[in-house]
Backbone bond lengths (Angstrom), bond angles and torsions (degrees), N, CA, C in turn:
res aa  C-N    CA-C-N  psi(-1)  N-CA   C-N-CA  omega(-1)  CA-C   N-CA-C  phi
1 X - - - 1.428 - - 1.606 106.28 -
2 X 1.308 118.89 137.41 1.428 121.49 168.59 1.415 115.64 -115.87
3 X 1.272 117.46 132.22 1.503 121.60 -173.45 1.559 107.93 -146.17
4 X 1.370 115.40 176.36 1.490 121.64 178.51 1.547 104.01 -122.03
5 X 1.326 109.96 136.66 1.469 117.17 176.57 1.589 107.54 -128.07
6 X 1.241 116.42 156.48 1.493 121.15 174.62 1.591 110.81 -116.30
7 X 1.315 114.37 130.29 1.448 117.76 -178.49 1.510 101.21 -118.43
8 X 1.350 111.71 129.54 1.501 119.37 -178.42 1.507 111.60 -93.15
9 X 1.284 119.91 153.67 1.451 120.41 177.60 1.553 103.50 -135.67
10 X 1.359 113.21 132.79 1.518 118.23 177.50 1.420 108.88 -107.22
11 X 1.282 122.45 122.62 1.497 129.40 -179.72 1.506 107.51 -116.32
12 X 1.346 115.92 131.38 1.366 125.40 170.04 1.506 106.65 -105.38
13 X 1.346 114.71 125.33 1.445 117.37 -177.05 1.447 112.42 -133.37
14 X 1.401 114.08 158.44 1.517 119.71 169.45 1.476 103.14 -123.18
15 X 1.428 116.74 132.89 1.435 120.60 -170.88 1.511 108.83 -140.16
16 X 1.298 115.18 153.94 1.510 122.41 171.47 1.501 114.73 -85.90
17 X 1.448 113.24 -11.04 1.501 117.19 174.03 1.415 114.90 -57.93
18 X 1.187 120.53 134.84 1.526 127.70 176.13 1.633 111.99 -67.16
19 X 1.325 106.32 -38.62 1.543 119.02 -177.57 1.437 111.25 -109.98
20 X 1.282 121.38 118.06 1.480 126.43 -170.33 1.573 108.31 -61.30
21 X 1.446 115.94 -29.16 1.402 115.47 -179.83 1.485 114.07 -63.57
22 X 1.324 116.37 -27.97 1.444 120.98 -177.56 1.546 104.63 -71.31
23 X 1.277 121.25 -36.20 1.441 123.86 179.98 1.499 107.51 -66.65
24 X 1.309 118.10 -43.73 1.421 122.06 179.82 1.512 112.96 -60.77
25 X 1.271 114.67 -44.56 1.506 122.54 179.27 1.549 106.45 -57.51
26 X 1.407 117.88 -50.96 1.354 122.83 -176.56 1.565 111.69 -60.72
27 X 1.336 114.94 -42.99 1.496 113.11 177.77 1.451 118.51 -70.83
28 X 1.395 114.32 -27.98 1.489 117.04 175.37 1.526 111.61 -65.03
29 X 1.374 116.62 -38.23 1.381 123.23 -177.34 1.565 114.14 -71.42
30 X 1.282 112.95 -30.06 1.517 119.18 -178.64 1.541 116.82 -101.72
31 X 1.239 114.78 2.78 1.487 118.24 178.88 1.412 115.73 -84.20
32 X 1.378 117.75 134.37 1.472 123.35 173.95 1.468 107.06 -112.47
33 X 1.277 117.16 136.07 1.459 124.73 -174.05 1.450 113.47 -119.21
34 X 1.367 116.59 130.78 1.510 121.92 177.82 1.412 107.04 -131.38
35 X 1.311 120.52 120.74 1.435 124.47 169.67 1.541 104.89 -125.15
36 X 1.311 114.44 122.33 1.535 122.61 -175.03 1.486 112.95 -90.22
37 X 1.286 114.85 148.47 1.423 118.88 173.53 1.500 106.51 -74.96
38 X 1.389 114.73 161.57 1.410 125.97 174.41 1.466 111.84 -119.13
39 X 1.298 116.65 179.83 1.406 122.60 175.93 1.549 115.24 -52.14
40 X 1.413 115.78 -44.25 1.355 125.74 -177.44 1.497 117.76 -103.48
41 X 1.296 115.25 -1.71 1.557 121.99 -175.48 1.541 110.98 -139.96
42 X 1.311 110.08 114.71 1.509 117.16 179.22 1.531 106.57 -97.74
43 X 1.352 118.88 124.44 1.389 129.46 -179.03 1.606 104.79 -82.51
44 X 1.290 117.14 115.14 1.451 121.04 176.81 1.467 117.91 -89.83
45 X 1.313 115.65 -35.40 1.450 121.83 -178.65 1.464 111.98 -160.88
46 X 1.367 120.20 136.13 1.471 121.80 170.72 1.446 110.95 -125.25
47 X 1.286 119.58 153.40 1.530 122.97 178.70 1.537 106.17 -154.70
48 X 1.190 113.86 155.96 1.572 121.06 170.12 1.444 105.34 -94.46
49 X 1.181 117.82 120.68 1.620 120.72 176.73 1.428 104.11 -80.35
50 X 1.336 116.82 120.48 1.532 122.07 -179.38 1.482 109.59 -72.11
51 X 1.230 114.19 131.32 1.500 125.93 173.97 1.539 105.84 -80.14
52 X 1.263 115.50 121.45 1.515 114.89 -177.20 1.535 107.47 -86.97
53 X 1.344 113.60 113.26 1.484 119.42 -170.63 1.539 106.06 -121.71
54 X 1.283 115.35 154.40 1.520 118.00 175.91 1.513 104.41 -78.42
55 X 1.301 113.48 139.99 1.510 122.64 177.66 1.572 108.63 -101.44
56 X 1.256 116.16 133.47 1.414 122.66 179.44 1.640 107.06 -67.12
57 X 1.224 110.94 145.97 1.473 124.16 177.14 1.459 110.64 -107.52
58 X 1.394 126.09 97.53 1.420 122.64 -173.10 1.515 107.34 -88.96
């Protein structure tokens, strides 16, 4: 059987960004994701779903 699942990740961060959305954008761009297959589950594809955030205009 092939299906799609969503795995959530919670991150606690400390940042110098004034706007948290800027920190989120930076993390999304720099994050590498690895989800490994198991004996009973073969991982076909993984991706980080981008959170559409407002970007600050300095």
